[in-house]
C-alpha positions as CSV (number, residue, x, y, z in Angstrom):
1,M,-20.9,92.9,81.7
2,A,-20.1,93.7,85.4
3,S,-21.6,91.4,87.9
4,I,-23.6,92.7,90.9
5,D,-22.3,92.1,94.4
6,L,-25.3,90.6,96.2
7,K,-23.6,90.8,99.7
8,F,-25.3,94.1,100.4
9,F,-28.8,92.6,99.7
10,N,-28.0,89.5,101.7
11,D,-26.9,91.6,104.7
12,L,-30.0,93.7,104.3
13,Q,-32.2,90.7,104.4
14,Q,-30.6,89.4,107.6
15,T,-31.2,92.8,109.1
16,F,-34.9,92.7,108.1
17,E,-35.2,89.2,109.6
18,K,-33.6,90.2,112.9
19,E,-35.9,93.2,113.1
20,S,-38.9,91.1,112.4
21,E,-37.9,88.6,115.1
22,R,-37.4,91.4,117.7
23,K,-40.8,92.8,116.9
24,D,-42.4,89.3,117.3
25,E,-40.7,89.0,120.7
26,I,-41.9,92.4,121.8
27,R,-45.5,91.6,120.6
28,Q,-45.5,88.4,122.6
29,V,-44.5,90.1,125.8
30,V,-47.0,92.9,125.2
31,R,-49.7,90.3,124.8
32,E,-48.8,88.8,128.2
33,L,-48.8,92.3,129.8
34,D,-52.1,93.1,128.2
35,R,-53.6,89.8,129.5
36,T,-52.3,90.5,133.0
37,A,-53.7,94.0,133.0
38,R,-57.1,92.9,131.8
39,S,-57.3,90.1,134.4
40,F,-56.4,92.6,137.2
41,Y,-59.0,95.1,135.9
42,A,-61.6,92.4,136.2
43,V,-60.6,91.7,139.8
44,L,-60.6,95.4,140.8
45,N,-64.0,95.8,139.2
46,Q,-65.5,93.7,142.0
47,I,-65.6,97.0,144.0
48,H,-68.5,98.1,141.8
49,S,-70.7,95.4,143.3
50,D,-69.5,95.9,146.8
51,P,-68.4,99.5,147.3
52,T,-68.1,99.3,151.1
53,G,-66.3,95.9,151.0
54,K,-62.6,95.1,151.1
55,V,-60.5,96.4,148.2
56,P,-59.8,93.4,145.9
57,D,-56.2,92.3,146.1
58,I,-54.0,91.9,143.0
59,P,-50.3,90.9,142.8
60,L,-48.9,94.1,141.2
61,Q,-45.5,92.5,141.1
62,E,-46.7,90.5,138.1
63,L,-47.2,93.8,136.2
64,Q,-43.7,94.9,137.1
65,T,-42.3,91.6,135.9
66,R,-44.0,91.9,132.6
67,V,-42.9,95.5,132.1
68,Q,-39.3,94.7,132.9
69,Q,-39.4,91.8,130.5
70,L,-40.5,94.2,127.8
71,A,-37.8,96.7,128.8
72,A,-35.1,94.1,128.5
73,L,-36.0,93.6,124.8
74,I,-35.5,97.2,123.8
75,P,-32.0,98.3,122.7
76,V,-30.6,101.5,124.2
77,N,-31.7,104.6,122.2
78,E,-34.4,102.6,120.3
79,Y,-37.3,103.2,122.7
80,Y,-39.2,105.5,120.2
81,K,-38.6,103.1,117.4
82,Y,-40.9,100.5,118.9
83,E,-43.1,102.6,121.2
84,N,-46.3,102.1,119.1
85,L,-46.1,98.3,119.8
86,W,-46.9,98.8,123.6
87,Q,-48.1,102.3,124.2
88,R,-51.8,101.5,124.7
89,T,-51.0,98.4,126.8
90,L,-48.5,100.3,129.0
91,Q,-51.1,103.0,129.6
92,Q,-53.5,100.4,130.8
93,A,-50.9,98.9,133.1
94,V,-50.3,102.3,134.6
95,F,-54.0,102.9,135.0
96,I,-54.4,99.6,136.9
97,I,-51.7,100.7,139.4
98,A,-53.3,104.1,139.7
99,Y,-56.7,102.5,140.2
100,K,-55.5,100.1,142.9
101,H,-53.6,103.0,144.6
102,Y,-56.8,105.1,144.7
103,L,-58.9,102.3,146.1
104,D,-56.4,101.7,148.9
105,T,-55.6,105.3,149.8
106,E,-58.2,107.5,148.0
107,T,-55.2,109.6,146.8
108,L,-53.6,110.2,143.4
109,L,-50.7,108.0,142.4
110,G,-47.4,110.0,142.3
111,V,-44.4,109.6,140.1
112,Q,-42.2,107.9,142.8
113,E,-45.0,105.5,143.8
114,L,-45.5,104.5,140.1
115,E,-41.8,104.0,139.6
116,Q,-41.6,101.7,142.7
117,R,-44.5,99.7,141.5
118,I,-43.8,99.4,137.8
119,G,-40.0,99.1,138.0
120,V,-39.0,101.7,135.4
121,K,-38.6,105.4,135.4
122,V,-41.2,108.0,134.5
123,N,-39.9,110.4,131.8
124,L,-40.7,113.9,133.0
125,N,-38.2,115.8,130.8
126,N,-38.3,113.9,127.5
127,D,-34.6,113.1,128.0
128,L,-34.7,109.3,128.4
129,N,-33.8,106.9,125.6
130,N,-34.0,103.8,127.7
131,F,-37.3,102.2,128.4
132,H,-39.6,104.4,130.5
133,V,-43.1,105.5,131.2
134,P,-43.8,108.8,129.3
135,V,-45.5,111.4,131.5
136,E,-48.2,111.5,128.8
137,D,-49.1,107.9,129.6
138,M,-49.3,108.7,133.3
139,L,-51.7,111.5,132.5
140,H,-53.8,109.2,130.3
141,S,-54.0,106.9,133.3
142,Y,-55.3,109.7,135.5
143,I,-58.1,110.5,133.0
144,T,-59.0,106.8,132.7
145,L,-59.2,106.8,136.5
146,V,-61.6,109.7,136.6
147,N,-63.8,107.9,134.0
148,E,-63.7,104.8,136.2
149,L,-64.6,106.7,139.4
150,S,-67.6,108.3,137.6
151,R,-68.9,104.8,137.0
152,L,-68.1,103.8,140.6
153,A,-70.1,106.8,141.9
154,V,-73.2,105.6,140.1
155,N,-72.8,102.0,141.2
156,A,-72.1,103.0,144.8
157,V,-75.5,104.8,145.0
158,T,-77.2,101.8,143.5
159,M,-75.7,99.7,146.2
160,G,-76.7,102.1,149.0
161,D,-73.3,103.6,149.6
162,Y,-74.0,107.4,149.7
163,D,-70.7,108.5,151.2
164,R,-68.3,107.3,148.5
165,P,-69.7,109.5,145.7
166,I,-69.1,112.6,147.9
167,R,-65.5,111.5,148.5
168,I,-65.1,110.7,144.8
169,S,-66.5,114.2,143.9
170,K,-63.9,116.0,145.9
171,F,-61.1,113.9,144.5
172,V,-62.2,114.2,140.9
173,K,-62.5,118.0,141.2
174,N,-59.0,118.2,142.5
175,V,-57.7,116.1,139.6
176,S,-59.6,118.3,137.2
177,A,-58.2,121.5,138.7
178,G,-54.7,120.0,138.3
179,F,-55.3,119.3,134.6
180,S,-56.6,122.9,134.1
181,L,-53.1,124.1,134.9
182,L,-51.5,122.2,132.0
183,N,-51.0,123.6,128.5
184,L,-51.0,120.3,126.7
185,K,-49.6,119.9,123.2
186,N,-50.7,116.3,122.7
187,D,-54.0,116.5,120.8
188,M,-55.4,113.1,122.0
189,L,-54.5,113.9,125.6
190,R,-56.0,117.4,125.4
191,K,-59.2,116.0,123.9
192,R,-59.5,113.4,126.7
193,M,-58.8,116.1,129.3
194,D,-61.7,118.2,127.9
195,G,-63.9,115.2,128.6
196,I,-63.2,115.2,132.3
197,K,-65.6,118.0,132.8
198,Y,-68.5,115.7,131.8
199,D,-67.4,113.2,134.5
200,V,-67.2,116.0,137.1
201,K,-70.7,117.2,136.1
202,K,-72.1,113.7,136.3
203,I,-70.7,113.1,139.8
204,E,-71.8,116.5,140.9
205,E,-75.4,115.6,139.9
206,I,-75.2,112.4,141.9
207,V,-74.0,114.3,145.0
208,Y,-76.7,116.9,144.5
209,D,-79.4,114.2,144.3
210,I,-78.0,112.5,147.4
211,T,-77.9,115.7,149.4
212,L,-81.4,116.8,148.2
213,R,-82.9,113.5,149.3
214,G,-81.1,113.6,152.6
215,L,-79.4,110.3,152.0
216,H,-76.0,111.3,153.2
217,K,-75.6,111.6,156.9
218,P,-72.5,113.5,158.0
219,P,-70.7,112.2,161.1
220,A,-72.4,113.5,164.3
221,T,-70.5,116.3,166.0
222,Q,-69.2,115.2,169.3
223,T,-69.9,117.6,172.2
224,T,-67.8,118.0,175.3
225,Q,-69.6,117.3,178.5
C-alpha cells in the first residue's frame, strides 16, 4: 500500500499559522488605531459644549503613526485580502482628520491635505495595490462629517451661538451639491448619501427658526463718512 507524503499538509499548516499570526498583528494595530481615533473624537466633541471657544487640539501625528504601522504589515498586492480588518476603523480615522480640518478652517478636507496628514495615498483610480485610503472611505468621512455638523448646529443654538448654524448650513449644502454630481455604485455609500438630505433639512429648519426669531444679527454695514 502506497504511503502518503505528508509534506504538503505540513507546509499547508505552516502557511495557515503564518496567515493567522499576520491577522493577529493587523488586528492589534487596528485596535490601537481605533483607540486613538475614539479618544480624539472625544476631545473634538468638546466643541459641542463651547461652540465659540477654541478648537480642541489633538496630535494628528499619532493617527498617521498608527496608519503607517498598519501599512507596514500588509504585503504588496495583498491590500484587498485584509481590507475588511480595518475598513471601518480607517474610515473613522479619516473622519477625525476631516472633522478637525473643518473646525480649524470651515472648509472640506481635500485629497492632498488628507495624504499629508494620514501619511498614505488616496486611491482615486482603483489602481493601487499598496496600502491606501480608498476614495469611498474619504466619501464616507464626508457624510459622517455632515452628520456631526447637524448635531453641532443644534448644540450651537442651545449654547447661544446663532451664527455657526448659518455657516454650517452653507457648507453642508455645498457638500450635498457635490454628492449630487456622483453616480455611486457602492450601495452602502449611496444609501448614506441619500441620508444627507435629512441633515440639510434639519439644519435649514434651525436657520429658519433663528432668522424668524431675529436671533442672528448680520455684521453692521460700514458707511463711508
